[in-house]
C-alpha positions as CSV (number, residue, x, y, z in Angstrom):
1,M,0.0,0.0,0.0
2,L,1.3,3.4,-1.0
3,E,1.3,6.0,1.8
4,C,1.8,9.6,0.6
5,C,2.2,11.1,4.1
6,A,4.9,8.8,5.5
7,T,7.8,10.6,7.2
8,G,11.3,10.4,5.8
9,A,12.4,7.9,8.4
10,A,9.4,5.7,7.6
11,R,10.2,5.9,3.8
12,A,13.8,5.0,4.5
13,A,12.8,2.0,6.6
14,R,10.7,0.8,3.7
15,G,13.6,1.1,1.3
16,W,12.1,3.9,-0.8
17,P,14.7,5.6,-3.1
18,N,15.9,9.0,-2.0
19,A,13.9,8.7,1.2
20,G,16.1,10.6,3.5
21,Q,17.2,13.2,0.9
22,T,14.1,15.2,0.1
23,S,15.6,18.7,0.0
24,I,18.8,20.5,-1.0
25,K,20.9,21.4,2.0
26,R,20.9,25.1,2.9
27,R,24.6,25.6,2.2
28,L,24.1,24.3,-1.3
29,R,21.3,26.7,-2.2
30,L,21.3,30.2,-3.5
31,R,19.1,32.2,-1.1
32,R,19.8,35.9,-1.6
33,R,18.3,37.9,-4.4
34,S,21.8,39.4,-5.1
35,D,23.2,35.9,-5.6
36,F,20.5,35.1,-8.1
37,Q,21.1,38.4,-10.0
38,Q,24.9,37.9,-10.0
39,T,24.5,34.4,-11.4
40,I,22.0,35.4,-14.1
41,S,24.2,38.3,-15.2
42,G,27.1,35.8,-15.8
43,K,28.2,34.9,-19.3
44,R,27.4,31.2,-19.2
45,F,23.9,30.2,-20.0
46,H,21.9,27.4,-21.6
47,S,18.4,27.8,-23.0
48,G,16.3,24.7,-23.5
49,R,12.7,23.8,-24.0
50,A,11.9,23.2,-20.3
51,L,14.5,25.2,-18.5
52,V,17.0,28.0,-18.7
53,G,20.3,27.6,-16.9
54,F,22.9,30.2,-15.8
55,A,26.2,29.7,-14.2
56,V,29.1,31.7,-12.8
57,P,32.3,30.5,-11.1
58,S,32.0,30.7,-7.3
59,S,34.4,31.3,-4.5
60,A,32.3,29.3,-2.0
61,P,33.6,25.9,-0.8
62,E,30.9,24.1,-2.7
63,G,28.8,24.8,-5.8
64,R,25.3,26.2,-5.1
65,I,22.0,25.8,-6.9
66,G,19.1,28.2,-7.1
67,V,15.7,27.3,-8.6
68,T,13.1,29.7,-9.7
69,V,10.0,29.5,-12.0
70,S,8.9,31.7,-14.9
71,R,5.7,33.7,-14.3
72,G,4.6,32.2,-17.6
73,I,3.3,29.3,-15.5
74,K,0.1,30.9,-14.4
75,T,-1.2,29.2,-11.3
76,S,0.7,28.9,-8.0
77,V,0.0,25.2,-7.9
78,E,1.7,24.6,-11.3
79,R,4.6,26.9,-10.3
80,N,5.2,25.0,-7.1
81,R,5.0,21.7,-9.0
82,A,7.5,22.9,-11.6
83,R,9.8,24.1,-8.8
84,R,9.6,20.8,-7.0
85,R,10.4,18.9,-10.2
86,L,13.3,21.1,-11.1
87,R,14.7,21.1,-7.5
88,E,14.7,17.2,-7.5
89,V,16.5,17.2,-10.9
90,A,19.1,19.6,-9.5
91,R,19.5,17.6,-6.3
92,S,19.9,14.3,-8.0
93,G,21.8,15.4,-11.1
94,L,23.7,18.6,-10.7
95,L,24.8,18.2,-7.1
96,G,25.8,14.5,-7.4
97,P,29.4,13.3,-7.5
98,D,29.1,12.4,-11.2
99,S,27.8,15.9,-12.2
100,P,29.7,17.5,-15.1
101,L,29.9,20.7,-13.0
102,R,31.9,18.8,-10.3
103,Q,34.1,17.0,-12.9
104,V,35.5,20.3,-14.2
105,G,37.0,21.1,-10.8
106,I,35.5,24.6,-10.7
107,R,32.8,25.4,-8.3
108,Y,29.8,27.1,-9.9
109,D,26.7,28.9,-8.7
110,V,23.9,27.7,-10.9
111,V,20.4,29.2,-11.4
112,L,17.7,27.1,-13.1
113,I,14.6,28.7,-14.3
114,A,11.6,26.5,-15.2
115,R,9.7,27.2,-18.3
116,P,6.0,26.2,-18.9
117,A,7.2,23.1,-20.8
118,A,8.8,21.8,-17.5
119,L,5.3,20.6,-16.6
120,E,4.6,18.9,-19.9
121,V,7.8,16.9,-20.4
122,S,8.4,13.6,-18.7
123,F,10.7,13.5,-15.7
124,A,13.3,11.6,-17.6
125,D,13.3,14.2,-20.4
126,L,13.6,17.0,-17.8
127,R,16.6,15.2,-16.2
128,A,18.2,14.7,-19.6
129,E,17.8,18.4,-20.4
130,A,19.3,19.4,-17.0
131,S,22.3,17.1,-17.7
132,L,22.7,18.7,-21.1
133,A,22.5,22.1,-19.5
134,A,25.2,21.1,-16.9
135,L,27.5,19.9,-19.8
136,R,27.1,23.2,-21.6
137,L,27.4,25.4,-18.5
138,A,30.7,23.5,-17.7
139,N,31.9,24.2,-21.3
140,L,32.1,20.5,-22.1
141,T,30.8,19.5,-25.5
142,P,28.2,16.8,-25.4
């Protein structure tokens, strides 16, 4: 039986994937408006169907991720859903040890902006587009 309200500890005990890791740690997130603006004004960007990515080298001990959503997504329910999907893609793909951003050896601050298509594409396609964005932001040719 699938329980949607189980706690993280309960999900981990049942062996659910990513049960204990439901959010991005605070030190790995961009939180200030000035950090978002500085990253967006950088020279590295990727524009795809479902997301737009920006990156700038960082002096922080680890790379950080910021997620925001285009106002083109009209309702708050859909914006929150797109934000959750993009945050999960960033947590599992861009912050992982096999991320192209980590392989370069340079720490980056990255901002991902969800477009309306982020709600329409499958999660696998969204993950593939985010990995392509990571490759391009790290200046690696796919």
